[in-house]
ZASE-972681 format. One record per residue: residue in three letters; x negated, y negated, z negated of N, C-alpha, C in turn. Coordinates in Angstrom, 3 decimals, padded with zeros to 6 digits. Layout:
<pts>
PT  type      n.px      n.py      n.pz     ca.px     ca.py     ca.pz      c.px      c.py      c.pz
PT   ALA         X         Y         Z         X         Y         Z         X         Y         Z
...
</pts>
This chain:
<pts>
PT  type      n.px      n.py      n.pz     ca.px     ca.py     ca.pz      c.px      c.py      c.pz
PT   UNK   002.545  -017.855  -005.430   003.034  -016.587  -004.871   002.543  -015.356  -005.885
PT   UNK   003.586  -014.327  -006.156   003.329  -013.389  -006.998   002.379  -012.318  -006.162
PT   UNK   001.577  -011.587  -006.843   000.804  -010.571  -006.184   000.933  -009.208  -007.046
PT   UNK   000.572  -008.164  -006.442   000.869  -006.750  -006.871  -000.168  -005.849  -006.141
PT   UNK  -000.640  -004.855  -006.958  -001.383  -003.847  -006.163  -000.210  -002.824  -005.638
PT   UNK  -000.399  -002.509  -004.333   000.491  -001.613  -003.696  -000.124  -000.546  -002.718
PT   UNK   000.634   000.477  -002.336   000.167   001.458  -001.457   000.769   001.072  -000.157
PT   UNK  -000.098   001.019   000.752   000.174   000.471   002.258  -000.279   001.661   003.282
PT   UNK   000.773   002.224   004.016   000.488   003.162   005.036   001.123   002.815   006.286
PT   UNK   000.182   002.782   007.363   000.707   002.460   008.717   001.265   003.636   009.222
PT   UNK   002.562   003.767   009.626   003.257   004.741   010.165   003.537   004.805   011.749
PT   UNK   002.726   003.824   012.398   002.978   003.623   014.016   002.427   004.808   014.638
PT   UNK   001.444   005.690   014.109   001.012   006.808   014.729   001.730   008.130   014.565
PT   UNK   002.752   008.074   013.691   003.393   009.243   013.238   003.654   009.259   011.734
PT   UNK   004.015   010.462   011.281   004.235   010.637   009.852   003.240   010.427   008.775
PT   UNK   001.958   010.847   009.403   000.887   010.853   008.473  -000.173   009.781   008.845
PT   UNK   000.114   008.471   008.563  -000.665   007.320   009.139  -001.825   007.085   008.003
PT   UNK  -002.760   006.181   008.265  -003.713   005.666   007.545  -003.054   004.930   006.260
PT   UNK  -003.616   005.338   005.034  -003.121   004.688   003.947  -004.192   004.017   003.098
PT   UNK  -003.883   003.030   002.242  -004.703   002.182   001.373  -004.051   001.492   000.230
PT   UNK  -004.880   001.393  -000.678  -004.465   000.581  -001.958  -004.947  -000.681  -001.968
PT   UNK  -004.081  -001.741  -001.904  -004.641  -003.112  -001.850  -003.580  -004.135  -002.594
PT   UNK  -004.097  -005.489  -002.584  -003.255  -006.448  -003.280  -002.411  -007.011  -002.319
PT   UNK  -001.172  -007.104  -002.433  -000.243  -007.716  -001.595   000.291  -008.963  -002.205
PT   UNK   000.837  -009.965  -001.696   001.602  -011.170  -002.221   002.973  -011.148  -001.555
PT   UNK   003.838  -011.607  -002.336   005.227  -011.734  -001.837   005.638  -013.355  -001.707
PT   UNK   006.571  -013.361  -000.705   007.144  -014.922  -000.518   008.162  -015.020  -001.836
PT   UNK   008.520  -016.178  -001.878   009.365  -016.667  -003.090   010.608  -015.830  -003.085
PT   UNK   011.101  -015.294  -001.890   012.340  -014.604  -001.977   012.120  -013.079  -002.127
PT   UNK   010.795  -012.754  -002.068   010.361  -011.322  -002.035   010.860  -010.583  -000.783
PT   UNK   011.228  -011.254   000.177   011.719  -010.502   001.330   010.539  -010.250   002.322
PT   UNK   009.522  -011.036   002.171   008.244  -010.988   003.057   007.022  -010.531   002.133
PT   UNK   006.334  -009.662   002.520   004.946  -009.172   002.122   003.830  -009.494   002.959
PT   UNK   002.912  -010.056   002.288   001.642  -010.404   002.885   000.437  -009.602   002.287
PT   UNK  -000.410  -008.975   003.296  -001.452  -008.145   002.961  -002.511  -008.503   004.021
PT   UNK  -003.719  -008.791   003.585  -004.929  -009.291   004.530  -004.267  -010.206   005.600
PT   UNK  -004.410  -009.844   006.850  -003.790  -010.863   007.943  -002.427  -010.446   008.358
PT   UNK  -001.800  -009.704   007.771  -000.630  -009.045   008.180   000.634  -009.631   007.407
PT   UNK   001.793  -009.764   008.031   002.979  -010.290   007.430   004.067  -009.050   007.704
PT   UNK   004.683  -008.701   006.585   005.756  -007.599   006.785   007.070  -008.053   006.303
PT   UNK   008.005  -007.477   006.994   009.469  -007.702   006.614   010.125  -006.363   006.454
PT   UNK   011.129  -006.265   005.713   011.769  -005.141   005.376   012.568  -004.512   006.635
PT   UNK   012.487  -003.188   006.673   013.302  -002.519   007.822   014.748  -002.425   007.412
PT   UNK   015.103  -002.668   006.170   016.490  -002.478   005.658   017.176  -001.222   006.122
PT   UNK   016.382  -000.089   005.760   016.674   001.165   006.222   015.727   001.720   007.441
PT   UNK   015.446   002.720   007.483   014.510   003.290   008.679   013.977   004.639   008.215
PT   UNK   013.422   005.265   009.053   013.036   006.583   008.863   011.607   006.734   008.522
PT   UNK   011.221   007.019   007.293   009.930   007.196   006.677   009.109   005.896   006.709
PT   UNK   009.648   004.861   007.006   008.988   003.585   006.805   010.110   002.636   006.341
PT   UNK   009.408   001.632   005.487   010.408   000.649   004.789   010.055  -000.829   005.308
PT   UNK   008.914  -001.135   005.878   008.555  -002.394   006.396   008.084  -002.462   007.799
PT   UNK   008.006  -003.562   008.503   007.480  -003.496   009.709   006.236  -004.757   009.791
PT   UNK   005.361  -004.791   010.713   004.569  -005.858   010.877   005.174  -006.867   011.756
PT   UNK   005.388  -008.067   011.405   006.144  -008.989   012.024   005.447  -009.346   013.407
PT   UNK   004.149  -009.300   013.492   003.465  -009.691   014.799   003.429  -008.458   015.751
PT   UNK   003.257  -007.246   015.211   003.088  -006.140   016.125   004.346  -005.175   016.242
PT   UNK   005.075  -005.344   015.234   006.234  -004.435   015.137   005.998  -003.050   014.613
PT   UNK   004.761  -002.746   014.386   004.212  -001.434   013.751   004.979  -001.205   012.430
PT   UNK   005.390   000.013   012.377   006.207   000.293   010.959   005.199   000.788   009.919
PT   UNK   005.502   000.516   008.592   004.801   000.751   007.466   005.608   001.392   006.200
PT   UNK   004.852   001.994   005.297   005.466   002.485   004.158   004.590   001.709   003.087
PT   UNK   005.373   000.908   002.418   004.653   000.046   001.223   005.429   000.244   000.124
PT   UNK   004.816   000.652  -000.935   005.444   001.050  -002.336   004.392   000.885  -003.384
PT   UNK   004.713   000.716  -004.635   003.997   000.701  -005.720   003.326   001.922  -005.900
PT   UNK   001.986   001.770  -006.392   001.095   003.224  -006.449   001.681   003.894  -007.608
PT   UNK   001.416   005.159  -007.596   001.833   006.191  -008.562   000.588   006.396  -009.690
PT   UNK   001.120   006.384  -010.978  -000.028   006.599  -011.892  -000.715   007.929  -011.833
PT   UNK  -000.088   008.963  -011.143  -000.697   010.227  -010.999  -001.354   010.321  -009.685
PT   UNK  -001.295   009.342  -008.818  -001.967   009.520  -007.532  -000.830   010.027  -006.625
PT   UNK  -001.279   010.593  -005.579  -000.278   011.147  -004.487   000.548   010.317  -003.943
PT   UNK   000.028   009.117  -003.538   000.857   007.889  -003.039   001.318   008.159  -001.565
PT   UNK   000.627   009.065  -000.861   000.967   009.312   000.578   002.235   010.115   000.541
PT   UNK   003.115   009.660   001.555   004.350   010.157   001.873   004.464   011.594   002.068
PT   UNK   003.399   012.267   002.691   003.330   013.682   002.791   002.007   014.351   002.188
PT   UNK   001.565   013.684   001.017   000.505   014.212   000.241  -000.897   014.448   000.741
PT   UNK  -001.150   013.961   002.038  -002.495   014.145   002.440  -003.554   013.373   001.554
PT   UNK  -004.780   013.921   001.347  -005.867   013.107   000.575  -006.404   012.061   001.241
PT   UNK  -007.091   011.109   000.532  -008.014   010.208   001.406  -007.242   008.935   001.510
PT   UNK  -007.071   008.330   000.357  -006.289   006.943   000.505  -007.560   006.008   000.021
PT   UNK  -007.861   005.002   001.035  -008.801   003.964   000.676  -008.501   002.961  -000.365
PT   UNK  -009.331   002.462  -001.155  -008.941   001.443  -002.159  -009.802   000.201  -001.840
PT   UNK  -009.097  -000.966  -001.691  -009.767  -002.090  -001.399  -010.759  -002.429  -002.526
PT   UNK  -011.912  -002.997  -002.236  -013.015  -003.360  -003.281  -012.417  -004.274  -004.387
PT   UNK  -011.552  -005.231  -004.024  -011.147  -006.295  -004.996  -010.095  -005.735  -006.022
PT   UNK  -009.604  -004.675  -005.751  -008.506  -004.010  -006.702  -009.066  -002.678  -007.353
PT   UNK  -010.372  -002.272  -006.941  -010.778  -000.995  -007.314  -010.728  -000.611  -008.755
PT   UNK  -011.507  -001.503  -009.640  -011.536  -001.429  -011.052  -010.088  -001.447  -011.631
PT   UNK  -009.277  -002.472  -011.255  -007.888  -002.603  -011.849  -007.126  -001.355  -011.346
PT   UNK  -007.243  -000.852  -010.348  -006.306   000.354  -010.017  -006.819   001.476  -010.914
PT   UNK  -008.022   001.791  -011.057  -008.381   002.933  -011.939  -008.309   002.837  -013.255
PT   UNK  -008.305   001.656  -013.731  -008.141   001.529  -015.244  -006.749   001.079  -015.574
PT   UNK  -006.029   000.294  -014.944  -004.730  -000.086  -015.304  -003.592   000.639  -014.748
PT   UNK  -003.734   001.207  -013.653  -002.700   001.983  -012.749  -002.899   003.567  -013.223
PT   UNK  -004.193   003.977  -012.872  -004.277   005.455  -013.049  -004.734   005.721  -014.380
PT   UNK  -005.131   004.894  -015.279  -005.677   005.105  -016.577  -006.904   006.163  -016.554
PT   UNK  -007.891   005.914  -015.385  -008.853   006.778  -015.353  -010.202   005.780  -015.233
PT   UNK  -010.676   005.221  -016.253  -011.766   004.362  -016.254  -013.029   005.089  -015.833
PT   UNK  -013.166   006.340  -016.117  -014.229   007.222  -015.546  -014.468   007.301  -014.073
PT   UNK  -013.359   006.855  -013.378  -013.366   006.895  -011.921  -013.538   005.658  -011.090
PT   UNK  -014.007   004.577  -011.909  -013.821   003.202  -011.354  -014.824   003.081  -010.154
PT   UNK  -015.868   003.917  -010.094  -016.807   003.954  -008.956  -016.295   004.626  -007.553
PT   UNK  -015.052   005.176  -007.650  -014.503   005.821  -006.377  -013.904   004.774  -005.602
PT   UNK  -014.062   004.845  -004.320  -013.589   003.981  -003.383  -012.339   004.652  -002.471
PT   UNK  -011.958   005.750  -002.973  -010.815   006.442  -002.409  -010.101   007.251  -003.475
PT   UNK  -008.960   007.453  -003.214  -008.013   008.220  -004.124  -007.487   009.640  -003.609
</pts>
């Protein structure tokens, strides 16, 4: 399976949900995304969400992280970064090796 660092934000509580940076994997067809113990499928259109959790139905915004940061849909600060991707995120995506110790963006 292919994997990639992505931004994942739970939208089930409203427009400003909890967000994090983590490694997801894709199914062969790339129609299903797996992150931790969750399995997501595309909403194929939707309002401020583009995927849903196949088990709970909760809606999520999942996208590639931006080089300049600001991944949240409405710009709130405080995105957690998973420990297993922290160094790669700061060095290869944000080009900020001086920040590799930071656990949030």
